[in-house]
C-alpha positions, -999 to 999 in steps of 0.1 A, spaced: 84 259 37 98 227 22 69 220 -2 85 186 -12 76 173 23 41 188 23 10 167 19 -3 162 -17 -35 180 -9 -16 208 8 4 212 -24 -28 213 -44 -41 242 -23 -8 260 -26 -9 257 -64 -44 271 -64 -33 300 -42 -3 307 -65 22 299 -38 40 272 -57 41 260 -93 37 224 -106 69 229 -125 89 238 -94 74 208 -75 82 184 -104 117 197 -109 123 195 -72 112 159 -70 132 149 -101 163 166 -88 159 151 -53 154 116 -67 184 118 -90 206 133 -63 196 110 -35 225 85 -27 200 57 -25 177 69 -53 185 41 -76 173 16 -50 140 35 -47 131 44 -83 134 17 -109 133 45 -134 123 81 -136 103 95 -165 115 131 -166 103 139 -201 67 128 -193 68 145 -159 80 178 -173 54 178 -201 26 171 -177 39 197 -152 40 224 -179 4 216 -189 -6 217 -152 12 250 -148 -6 265 -178 -40 253 -165 -33 268 -131 -24 302 -146 -56 301 -167 -76 291 -136 -86 258 -154 -73 233 -129 -90 199 -131 -91 192 -94 -71 195 -62 -44 171 -74 -39 187 -108 -1 193 -110 8 169 -81 37 146 -87 32 109 -80 54 78 -81 39 46 -95 48 10 -85 66 -9 -112 37 -34 -118 15 -6 -131 18 -2 -169 31 31 -182 31 35 -220 65 32 -236 83 27 -203 95 -6 -190 72 -22 -164 90 -52 -150 73 -59 -116 107 -62 -99 116 -93 -117 143 -103 -142 117 -126 -157 101 -95 -172 132 -75 -181 126 -54 -211 88 -56 -210 74 -23 -224 37 -19 -224 20 1 -252 -6 18 -230 -10 32 -195 -29 11 -169 -64 23 -164 -56 40 -131 -26 58 -144 -47 70 -174 -74 82 -150 -49 101 -128 -32 116 -159 -66 128 -172 -71 147 -139 -38 164 -143 -14 145 -120 23 142 -129 40 108 -133 75 110 -119 85 74 -126 83 38 -115 93 25 -80 111 -7 -71 91 -35 -55 94 -71 -43 97 -96 -71 63 -101 -88 48 -86 -56 50 -119 -36 67 -109 -4 60 -85 24 95 -77 34 108 -57 5 139 -78 0 149 -81 -37 186 -90 -42 183 -97 -80 170 -62 -88 171 -38 -59 163 -39 -21 147 -6 -11 161 9 21 138 17 50 133 55 54 142 53 91 173 32 88 188 21 54 200 -11 69 164 -23 75 140 -35 48 112 -11 38 84 -36 37 68 -49 5 58 -53 -20 52 -16 -25 86 -8 -10 98 20 -33 64 35 -33 65 41 4 101 53 6 97 77 -23 71 96 -3 87 92 31 120 107 19 104 135 -1 110 121 -35 73 122 -45 42 139 -31 24 106 -29 25 71 -45 3 45 -59 10 8 -50 -9 -24 -50 -20 -47 -21 -27 -85 -23 -18 -95 13 -6 -63 29 17 -47 2 4 -11 7 -2 -11 44 30 -28 56 55 -5 38 34 25 47 35 15 84 72 7 84 80 41 68 56 64 88 29 69 63 -8 64 57 -16 35 34 -51 27 21 -62 -6 6 -96 -3 -11 -121 -31 -14 -111 -55 -42 -131 -45 -73 -133 -8 -63 -105 1 -87 -101 -8 -123 -70 -31 -124 -67 -32 -162 -30 -28 -170 -18 -38 -136 3 -70 -135 -16 -95 -114 -5 -117 -86 -38 -131 -72 -65 -113 -91 -93 -120 -66 -73 -102 -39 -53 -76 -59 -62 -40 -56 -44 -7 -62 -43 22 -37 -24 52 -23 5 57 1 7 92 14 12 116 43 -24 120 55 -58 104 53 -70 134 33 -43 126 7 -54 90 5 -90 100 1 -82 124 -27 -59 98 -44 -86 71 -42 -110 94 -59 -83 103 -85 -76 67 -96 -112 55 -92 -127 84 -111 -156 87 -86 -166 112 -59 -143 116 -30 -150 108 7 -165 136 28 -141 141 56 -155 174 69 -162 174 106 -149 138 112 -144 135 150 -135 104 171 -161 111 198 -188 84 196 -169 61 172 -177 25 179 -144 6 175 -137 -31 179 -102 -43 188 -96 -77 172 -80 -98 199 -64 -132 195 -45 -138 162 -31 -103 156 -12 -104 189 1 -140 188 39 -137 188 38 -99 184 68 -79 195 68 -54 223 71 -21 203 41 -26 179 19 -37 208 29 -8 230 23 17 201 -11 2 195 -21 4 232 -10 40 233 -31 47 203 -61 30 219 -57 52 250 -57 83 228 -88 72 211 -106 64 243 -96 98 257 -111 115 226 -144 98 232 -143 67 211 -161 36 225 -138 6 223 -148 -31 226 -126 -62 225 -136 -93 207 -122 -123 188 -146 -137 163 -135 -173 155 -139 -167 118 -108 -145 117 -85 -174 128 -103 -199 106 -98 -176 76 -61 -174 83 -58 -212 79 -70 -208 43 -42 -185 32 -18 -212 20 -46 -228 0 -57 -196 -17 -28 -173 -24 1 -194 -36 -19 -216 -61 -33 -186 -78 0 -168 -79 18 -199 -93 -10 -204 -118 -6 -168 -129 32 -169 -134 40 -206 -139 50 -204 -175 75 -175 -170 88 -189 -137 95 -224 -151 111 -211 -183 139 -194 -163 137 -202 -125 174 -194 -121 165 -157 -126 144 -156 -94 154 -150 -58 152 -185 -43 129 -177 -13 104 -161 -37 107 -189 -62 100 -213 -33 69 -193 -23 55 -195 -58 62 -232 -62 44 -238 -29 12 -235 -49 20 -265 -70 9 -290 -44 -26 -276 -38 -53 -295 -57 -80 -277 -76 -106 -294 -54 -89 -280 -22 -87 -245 -38 -124 -244 -48 -134 -258 -14 -112 -231 3 -131 -204 -15 -164 -218 -6 -153 -219 31 -139 -183 29 -172 -171 15 -190 -185 46 -164 -170 69 -168 -136 53 -205 -137 60 -198 -146 96 -173 -118 99 -198 -93 85 -224 -103 111 -199 -103 140 -187 -67 133 -219 -51 120 -223 -28 149 -189 -12 147 -175 17 127 -142 -1 122 -121 -30 136 -87 -21 149 -54 -41 152 -17 -34 149 -7 -31 112 23 -54 117 32 -75 147 70 -69 141 93 -41 133 113 -40 100 141 -66 101 177 -61 90 181 -67 53 215 -84 57 202 -110 81 172 -117 59 194 -123 29 218 -146 48 193 -167 68 166 -184 48 147 -197 78 146 -162 93 134 -147 60 105 -173 58 95 -167 94 96 -129 93 78 -127 60 49 -148 73 47 -128 105 51 -94 88 20 -101 66 -1 -119 92 -22 -90 104 -27 -72 71 -37 -105 54 -69 -106 76 -84 -77 56 -75 -93 23 -90 -126 32 -122 -110 44 -124 -88 13 -124 -55 32 -111 -20 27 -83 -13 52 -61 16 62 -29 20 83 -21 52 102 12 61 119 14 60 156 38 80 178 64 52 176 85 49 144 76 20 121 45 11 141 11 15 125 -25 12 137 -48 -5 111 -85 0 107 -107 -25 88 -140 -13 73 -170 -30 58 -167 -44 22 -177 -17 -3 -177 10 23 -144 26 13 -154 62 17 -170 55 51 -137 39 63 -118 70 51 -140 92 71 -135 70 102 -98 71 96 -98 109 94 -114 109 128 -89 84 142 -61 105 127 -73 136 145 -71 117 179 -37 102 174 -19 134 163 19 131 156 
C-alpha cells in the first residue's frame, strides 16, 4: 500500500498497529517533496530537521505505547502565513521577505504538543488576498489535475501538497474561501470552522473578523481529527453518521448566477445521490444571502488595506499589480460606511439563522467555475479580476454569514459540493458532512 496517499487517520491507525513508522512516513514525504519536479512551486520551504526530530520522538512514543492521539506522528504541511519558530513566514509576499518569527503560532504549537510532524511551509496567494492562487512574484502553485491551471487560493500549496502525496494533510486559512476553493479544485475535503473557534495568535491576518484556520485533507474524518488537533478540544462524533433523514436546503439564486456547466452538473448529480440515500432536500433563496453579498466590497478590502497599508505603501512595486489593486480598493470606503455595513450584516446574519433553522445544512456548489489557465490569468487583467470574483462568490457567503463550512469532492474533477452549518456548530456540521460523504462515494 502507498501510505503516502492514505488518509491521515488511516496512517494513524496503521502506526498504532505497527504497520508503518512515523519515521518512514516523514522521510517518504520529505523525499517526495524534494524530488517532485514542481515541488518548489508547492512548498515555500521544507523543515527537514524539525520534521525528523518530531518523527523520531513520535516513533519512540509508538514503540513505548505512549502515543498522544490518533494523529501522533502524522506529517502535516502548514500555510506560509502561520508562524513557525526560527523559520521564515512570509505570507507569499516579497513585502515580508526575511521575516522570521520567534515562536510557533498557537495552532502549530497545539498540533506539535499532540505529536504531529511539521514538514514545512506551503506557498500561497500574496498576503492571502486572492482566490485563484496566482502569485507571479513568488510562486504560482500548479493544480494537481493539470499543472497549467491554477490551484485556487489562497491556501494553494496546502491543497496541492496533499493532493499530490507530499503531505498527509495540511493546515490553511480561510477569509473568503481560501480553504474550500483550493480543496475543491484539487479533489479534497476542506473545512472552514466558525470564526473564533480556533486560536489565531501567530497567524498573519488579512481580515481578522473573518479569518480562521482549518484543515485540508482526504476525508471528513481527517478534517474532524485535525480540527480537534489545532483547537485542542474534543473531536466530532462521526460514528453512525448516515444521510437518511438529513434535512438539507439547497441555496438557490446567487450561487448559480453565471455558473458554468460542469460545477452545476456535478452538484445536481450529488443532490440525486443524497436524495437516493434518503436525505430530504428543499430549495429556497432567502433574500438575506444576496443582500449580504452586496456588502463584501465594503467589509473585506477596507480591513485588509488597513491591516497592511504601511507595508504596501512602503514598497508597492514589490506586489503583483492585481493584488495591489485589490488592497487599494479599500482606500475609498469611509469609516461610516464600514461601520454601517457591519451593522447591516449583523441583521442579515440573524435573518439567515431564522431562515435556515430547520435544516441540518445548506448546500451549494463550492465554486461556480473550474480552475482557469494560469497563463491567461497572468496576461489578461480583466479576466483575472472577473474570474477571481466569481471563484470566491459562493464560498464568501459562508464567511459573510459567520458560518462553519465544508467542501466535499464530487464525482467530477475540480467540482465540490459545499455544506454550510450553523454558527458555532462546527462538530455537528462535520457529522452531517460525514453522512453526506457516505452518500456521495468516489
